[in-house]
C-alpha positions as CSV (number, residue, x, y, z in Angstrom):
1,M,0.0,0.0,0.0
2,T,3.0,2.3,0.3
3,E,2.8,4.9,-2.5
4,R,6.2,6.2,-3.7
5,R,6.9,8.9,-6.2
6,D,9.4,11.7,-6.8
7,V,8.2,14.9,-5.1
8,S,10.0,17.8,-6.8
9,S,7.8,20.7,-5.7
10,P,10.0,23.6,-4.6
11,D,7.9,23.9,-1.5
12,P,6.0,20.8,-0.4
13,F,4.3,22.8,2.3
14,A,2.8,25.5,0.0
15,F,-0.7,24.0,0.5
16,L,-0.6,25.3,4.1
17,A,-1.5,28.8,2.8
18,G,-5.0,27.5,2.4
19,V,-5.3,25.5,5.7
20,S,-7.4,26.7,8.6
21,A,-7.3,23.6,10.9
22,V,-4.6,21.2,12.1
23,L,-5.7,17.7,13.1
24,F,-3.3,15.5,15.0
25,D,-2.9,11.8,15.6
26,A,-2.6,11.1,19.3
27,G,-0.2,8.1,19.6
28,N,3.4,9.0,18.8
29,T,2.3,12.5,17.7
30,L,0.9,14.3,20.8
31,L,1.2,11.4,23.2
32,W,4.4,9.3,22.6
33,I,4.9,5.8,23.7
34,D,7.2,5.9,26.8
35,H,10.6,4.7,25.5
36,A,12.2,5.1,28.9
37,R,9.7,2.8,30.6
38,I,10.0,0.3,27.8
39,A,13.7,0.2,28.3
40,A,13.2,-0.4,32.0
41,I,10.6,-3.1,31.4
42,L,12.7,-5.0,28.9
43,T,15.9,-4.7,31.0
44,G,13.9,-6.1,34.0
45,A,12.8,-9.0,31.8
46,G,16.4,-9.8,30.9
47,L,16.9,-7.8,27.7
48,E,19.4,-5.0,28.6
49,C,18.8,-1.8,26.7
50,D,18.5,2.0,27.1
51,E,16.0,4.7,26.2
52,H,17.9,5.8,23.1
53,S,18.1,2.3,21.6
54,V,14.5,1.6,22.3
55,R,13.4,5.0,20.8
56,V,15.3,4.2,17.5
57,A,14.0,0.6,17.4
58,E,10.4,1.7,18.0
59,M,10.6,4.4,15.3
60,R,12.2,2.0,12.8
61,A,9.5,-0.6,13.5
62,R,6.7,1.8,12.3
63,P,7.4,1.6,8.6
64,R,7.6,-2.2,8.9
65,L,4.2,-2.4,10.7
66,D,2.6,0.0,8.2
67,P,1.7,-2.5,5.4
68,Y,-0.2,-4.6,7.9
69,L,-2.0,-1.6,9.3
70,G,-3.1,-0.6,5.8
71,F,-5.1,-3.8,5.3
72,A,-5.9,-5.1,8.8
73,K,-9.5,-5.7,9.6
74,R,-9.0,-4.0,13.0
75,R,-6.0,-1.9,14.0
76,E,-6.7,-1.6,17.7
77,S,-6.3,-5.3,18.5
78,A,-4.2,-7.8,20.3
79,E,-2.8,-8.9,17.0
80,T,-1.6,-5.4,16.2
81,T,0.0,-5.1,19.7
82,L,1.8,-8.4,19.2
83,R,3.1,-7.5,15.8
84,Y,4.3,-4.1,17.0
85,A,6.0,-5.5,20.1
86,N,7.8,-8.2,18.0
87,L,9.0,-5.6,15.5
88,I,10.3,-3.4,18.2
89,L,12.3,-6.3,19.6
90,D,13.5,-7.3,16.2
91,C,14.8,-3.8,15.5
92,L,16.3,-3.6,18.9
93,T,18.2,-6.9,18.7
94,S,19.1,-6.6,15.0
95,G,17.0,-9.7,14.2
96,S,18.5,-11.9,16.9
97,P,15.5,-12.9,19.1
98,P,15.8,-12.7,22.9
99,A,16.5,-16.0,24.6
100,S,13.0,-16.2,26.0
101,D,9.5,-14.6,25.5
102,A,9.8,-12.8,28.8
103,P,10.7,-9.4,27.3
104,R,7.9,-9.5,24.8
105,D,5.4,-10.7,27.3
106,A,6.3,-8.0,29.8
107,L,6.1,-5.3,27.1
108,I,2.7,-6.5,25.9
109,A,1.4,-6.6,29.5
110,A,2.3,-2.9,30.0
111,W,1.2,-1.8,26.5
112,R,-2.0,0.1,27.3
113,T,-0.2,2.1,30.1
114,L,2.7,3.3,27.9
115,W,0.9,5.9,25.7
116,N,0.9,9.0,27.9
117,R,4.0,11.0,27.4
118,P,3.7,14.2,25.4
119,P,6.9,15.2,23.6
120,A,8.6,18.2,25.2
121,D,7.4,20.6,22.5
122,A,3.7,19.5,22.3
123,Q,2.3,22.2,24.6
124,A,4.3,25.0,23.0
125,A,3.3,23.8,19.5
126,L,-0.4,23.8,20.2
127,V,-0.2,27.2,21.9
128,E,1.6,28.7,19.0
129,L,-0.7,27.2,16.3
130,S,-3.7,28.4,18.3
131,R,-2.1,31.9,18.6
132,R,-1.7,32.1,14.9
133,G,-5.4,31.4,14.5
134,Y,-5.4,27.7,13.5
135,R,-8.2,25.5,14.9
136,L,-7.0,22.2,16.4
137,G,-8.2,18.7,17.0
138,V,-7.3,15.1,17.3
139,V,-8.3,12.0,15.3
140,S,-7.0,8.8,16.8
141,N,-7.3,5.1,16.6
142,S,-7.5,4.4,20.3
143,D,-9.5,2.6,23.0
144,G,-12.0,5.2,24.0
145,Q,-9.6,6.8,26.5
146,V,-7.6,9.2,24.4
147,H,-9.6,12.2,25.5
148,A,-8.8,11.4,29.1
149,R,-5.1,10.9,28.3
150,L,-5.0,14.3,26.6
151,E,-6.6,15.9,29.6
152,A,-4.1,14.3,31.9
153,A,-1.3,15.7,29.7
154,A,-2.9,19.2,29.8
155,L,-3.2,19.2,26.0
156,A,-7.0,18.9,25.8
157,P,-7.8,22.6,26.5
158,H,-6.2,23.5,23.1
159,L,-8.4,21.1,21.1
160,E,-11.8,21.8,19.7
161,C,-12.6,18.2,18.9
162,V,-11.3,14.7,19.8
163,V,-12.4,11.9,17.6
164,D,-11.5,8.5,19.1
165,S,-12.1,5.3,17.1
166,G,-12.9,3.5,20.3
167,V,-15.9,5.9,20.8
168,V,-17.1,6.3,17.2
169,G,-16.5,2.8,15.9
170,V,-14.6,3.8,12.8
171,E,-10.8,3.4,12.5
172,K,-8.3,5.2,10.3
173,P,-7.7,5.0,7.4
174,D,-11.4,5.0,6.8
175,P,-12.1,8.5,5.5
176,R,-15.3,8.8,7.7
177,I,-13.3,9.3,10.9
178,F,-11.5,12.3,9.4
179,E,-14.7,13.6,8.0
180,M,-16.2,13.6,11.5
181,A,-13.6,16.0,12.7
182,A,-14.0,18.3,9.7
183,T,-17.8,18.3,10.4
184,R,-17.3,19.2,14.0
185,L,-15.1,22.1,13.0
186,A,-17.7,23.2,10.3
187,L,-14.8,23.2,7.7
188,P,-14.4,21.4,4.4
189,P,-11.8,18.7,4.6
190,S,-9.7,20.6,2.1
191,A,-9.2,23.3,4.8
192,C,-7.6,20.8,7.2
193,V,-4.2,19.2,7.4
194,Y,-3.7,15.9,9.3
195,V,-0.4,15.2,11.1
196,G,0.5,11.6,12.0
197,D,3.2,9.0,12.2
198,Y,2.0,6.3,9.8
199,F,1.8,6.6,6.0
200,S,-1.1,4.1,5.4
201,L,-3.3,5.2,8.3
202,D,-2.6,8.9,8.5
203,V,-1.3,10.2,5.2
204,L,-3.4,8.0,2.8
205,G,-6.4,8.0,5.1
206,A,-6.5,11.8,5.4
207,R,-6.0,12.2,1.6
208,A,-8.9,9.8,1.0
209,A,-11.1,12.2,3.0
210,G,-9.9,15.2,1.0
211,M,-7.5,16.5,3.6
212,H,-3.8,17.4,3.3
213,A,-1.4,15.4,5.3
214,I,2.1,15.7,6.9
215,L,4.1,12.7,8.1
216,L,5.9,13.0,11.4
217,D,9.3,11.3,10.9
218,P,11.7,12.2,13.7
219,I,14.6,10.0,12.6
220,G,14.1,9.7,8.8
221,A,12.8,6.1,9.1
222,W,10.3,6.4,6.3
223,G,12.6,6.4,3.3
224,D,11.1,7.8,0.1
225,V,7.3,7.6,0.8
226,A,5.5,10.4,-0.9
227,A,4.6,12.8,1.9
228,P,5.7,16.2,3.3
229,R,7.7,15.4,6.5
230,A,8.3,17.1,9.8
231,S,10.9,15.9,12.2
232,S,9.2,17.3,15.3
233,L,6.2,19.4,16.4
234,T,8.6,22.4,16.5
235,D,9.6,21.7,13.0
236,L,6.0,21.3,12.0
237,V,5.0,24.7,13.4
238,S,7.9,26.4,11.5
239,R,6.3,25.3,8.2
240,F,3.0,27.2,8.8
241,P,2.3,30.8,7.8
242,R,2.4,33.4,10.6
243,S,-1.4,33.5,10.6
244,A,-4.3,31.3,9.5
245,P,-6.4,32.4,6.5
246,S,-8.9,35.1,7.5
247,G,-12.7,34.7,7.2
248,R,-12.8,31.4,8.9
249,P,-16.0,30.0,10.5
250,G,-16.0,30.4,14.3
251,P,-15.4,27.5,16.6
252,A,-18.2,24.9,16.9
253,G,-20.6,25.4,19.7
254,P,-20.3,23.5,23.0
255,A,-21.3,19.9,23.1
256,D,-24.6,18.8,24.7
257,P,-24.0,18.8,28.5
258,A,-26.1,15.6,28.7
259,D,-23.5,13.8,26.6
260,P,-22.1,11.1,28.9
261,T,-18.6,11.5,27.3
262,G,-18.5,14.9,29.0
263,P,-16.3,17.3,27.1
264,T,-13.6,19.4,28.7
265,T,-12.2,20.6,25.4
266,R,-13.8,23.6,23.7
267,A,-16.1,21.4,21.6
268,G,-15.7,18.0,23.3
269,P,-15.2,14.5,21.8
270,T,-17.3,13.2,18.9
271,T,-19.9,10.8,20.3
272,R,-21.0,7.4,19.1
273,A,-24.3,8.9,17.9
274,D,-22.5,11.5,15.8
275,A,-20.5,8.7,14.2
276,A,-23.4,6.5,13.4
277,A,-25.3,9.4,11.8
278,R,-22.3,10.5,9.7
279,A,-21.4,7.0,8.7
280,G,-24.9,6.5,7.3
281,S,-25.7,3.5,9.5
282,P,-27.8,3.0,12.6
283,D,-24.7,2.0,14.6
284,A,-21.2,2.6,13.3
285,S,-19.6,1.2,16.5
286,R,-17.2,-1.7,16.3
287,P,-17.8,-4.8,18.5
C-alpha cells in the first residue's frame, strides 16, 4: 500500500497557505509511547537496553508495521500489539530474538499504560498554532480513553474536537473518521491538514477524506514515501504561515451537556451517535 513517487515541488508545504485547521494523531504525535519505561521493562525482563536504543528501534518498527495496518480488519487489537512488540524487539536486537519470551510478554502486559508522554514541544506547538489562528483537533485510533489521556497531559484545552475510534466505531484509514472531525469544525476537509506518524493510516487516510497530510518522521525512518515530512512538532510549526487564513468560520458550539462522554475541550469529543449518523448506518460502532 506504500505509495512512492518523486516529489520535486520547490515547497512541499505550499498548501498550508489555504489550511485553517490542524488535526493531529494522538499516539506518537501528541502522546508518545514511553521509551524510557519500555527500556526499564525490557531490562527487567532480561533484555538489557537503554532509552535511546528503544526509541530508535520503535521508530524503525513503524514503517515495517505500516503495510499490515493498511489492510488489517482491526488496527486496535491484540494482533496489532503483538506485531508491533515483535517488530520493536526485532529492530532492537538486529534480528536476533531474545533467549525467552519474557521481554515480549512484559512489554505487551504494560502496553496500554505506555501511551501517555507528550513530547517536550507538544504544549508549545499547540499554543503557537492556536495563537496564529489555527483550529486544532485530534483524530485517533484508540481505545475510548484518548480524551482522558489528553486531559491528563494538559493538552485537551487547546483542542476543539477529539475523535476516538474506540468511541465512534470507525478506524483510520477509513475517510469517515477524518470527515467527522471536519464536520465538528464546520470546515471542508480541504481546509484541514492531518499530522500523524503512519503513512497508510494517517497520510493515505487523510488524503482519501480530501485533507492534506504531513508525516511526522523524527529519525528519517520512512525512506522515500510520498509525503511532506516534519521531524518534530517544533519543525511542524515552523512550516506554517504566521497566521491562518482570514474569514474562517468560528469554533463549533459546546457539546450537549447531557452527553455522557462529557467534554472538557472547547467542543468535546465526537460521540457514538455522531459517528453513526455521519457513517450513514444505525450503529457505526465496532464490536
